[in-house]
C-alpha positions as CSV (number, residue, x, y, z in Angstrom):
1,X,-76.3,-27.2,218.9
2,X,-79.6,-29.1,218.2
3,X,-81.4,-27.9,215.5
4,X,-85.1,-28.8,215.3
5,X,-87.1,-28.3,212.2
6,X,-91.3,-27.9,213.0
7,X,-92.8,-28.5,209.3
8,X,-96.3,-27.0,209.3
9,X,-99.0,-27.5,206.5
10,X,-102.9,-25.9,206.7
11,X,-102.2,-24.9,210.7
12,X,-101.4,-28.2,211.9
13,X,-97.8,-29.9,212.6
14,X,-96.4,-32.8,209.7
15,X,-93.3,-33.6,211.2
16,X,-90.6,-33.1,213.2
17,X,-86.6,-33.0,212.7
18,X,-84.3,-33.0,215.2
19,X,-80.2,-32.6,214.0
20,X,-76.7,-32.6,216.1
21,X,-75.9,-31.8,219.6
22,X,-77.1,-29.6,221.9
23,X,-73.2,-29.2,223.3
24,X,-74.5,-28.6,227.1
25,X,-72.0,-31.3,228.2
26,X,-70.6,-34.6,227.1
27,X,-72.0,-37.3,225.0
28,X,-73.9,-39.7,227.0
29,X,-74.7,-36.3,229.7
30,X,-76.2,-34.3,227.6
31,X,-78.8,-33.1,229.7
32,X,-80.3,-31.1,226.8
33,X,-79.9,-33.5,224.1
34,X,-81.8,-36.6,226.7
35,X,-84.7,-33.8,226.6
36,X,-85.5,-33.9,223.0
37,X,-84.3,-37.1,222.2
38,X,-86.9,-38.2,224.8
39,X,-89.4,-36.3,223.1
40,X,-89.6,-37.1,219.9
41,X,-88.8,-40.8,220.7
42,X,-91.8,-40.9,222.8
43,X,-93.5,-38.5,220.0
44,X,-92.5,-41.5,217.7
45,X,-94.4,-43.9,219.9
46,X,-97.1,-42.5,220.6
47,X,-97.5,-42.2,216.8
48,X,-96.5,-45.4,215.8
49,X,-98.2,-47.6,219.3
50,X,-100.8,-45.3,220.5
51,X,-102.4,-43.5,217.6
52,X,-101.2,-46.6,215.0
53,X,-100.6,-44.2,212.0
54,X,-99.7,-45.9,209.0
55,X,-97.8,-44.4,206.6
56,X,-94.9,-42.7,209.1
57,X,-92.0,-41.8,207.4
58,X,-89.2,-42.2,210.2
59,X,-85.3,-41.7,209.7
60,X,-83.1,-42.1,212.6
61,X,-79.4,-42.3,212.5
62,X,-77.3,-41.9,215.5
63,X,-74.2,-41.5,213.8
64,X,-75.2,-37.4,212.9
65,X,-77.4,-37.7,215.3
66,X,-80.7,-37.4,213.5
67,X,-84.1,-38.0,214.3
68,X,-86.6,-37.1,211.4
69,X,-90.5,-38.3,211.3
70,X,-93.6,-37.1,209.1
71,X,-97.5,-38.3,209.2
72,X,-99.5,-38.3,206.2
73,X,-101.5,-34.9,205.4
74,X,-104.3,-36.7,206.3
75,X,-103.6,-37.6,210.0
76,X,-102.7,-34.2,211.3
77,X,-106.2,-32.8,212.5
78,X,-106.8,-36.6,215.2
79,X,-102.9,-36.2,216.0
80,X,-103.1,-32.6,216.8
81,X,-103.3,-32.7,220.3
82,X,-100.1,-34.7,220.3
83,X,-98.3,-33.6,217.9
84,X,-99.2,-29.6,219.6
85,X,-98.0,-31.0,222.7
86,X,-94.3,-32.0,221.4
87,X,-94.1,-28.7,219.6
88,X,-95.0,-26.7,223.4
89,X,-92.5,-28.9,224.6
90,X,-89.7,-28.1,222.5
91,X,-90.1,-24.7,222.5
92,X,-89.6,-24.7,226.2
93,X,-86.5,-26.7,226.5
94,X,-85.6,-24.2,223.1
95,X,-86.6,-20.8,225.9
96,X,-84.6,-22.3,228.6
97,X,-81.1,-23.2,226.6
98,X,-81.0,-21.1,223.6
99,X,-77.8,-21.6,223.3
100,X,-78.4,-25.3,223.3
101,X,-81.5,-25.2,221.0
102,X,-82.7,-24.0,217.6
103,X,-86.0,-24.2,216.6
104,X,-87.1,-23.4,213.0
105,X,-90.6,-23.5,212.0
106,X,-91.2,-24.2,208.2
107,X,-94.6,-24.0,206.2
108,X,-95.2,-26.5,203.6
């Protein structure tokens, strides 16, 4: 199962972590895992290349697999449209595949 954690602070998303394979299909053919990974990679590109956020904390480990990204508190408000869109999209994946994706929401 893919475990996704959404980190919230003051009503704004401050970070996202995704850990593990969904188990929907074999590695390389898993559309659920690919959907989650695509969203997180799009988020990372949006933060780094479009919004040009400085001070991103990012960890990627394909062996786990793990993608974790946190952004500075001061940028959360201007990133709200992007980050809420990703959070909503991840929730839709969870709703459609609850046996393969679990989202936990944490208040910082």
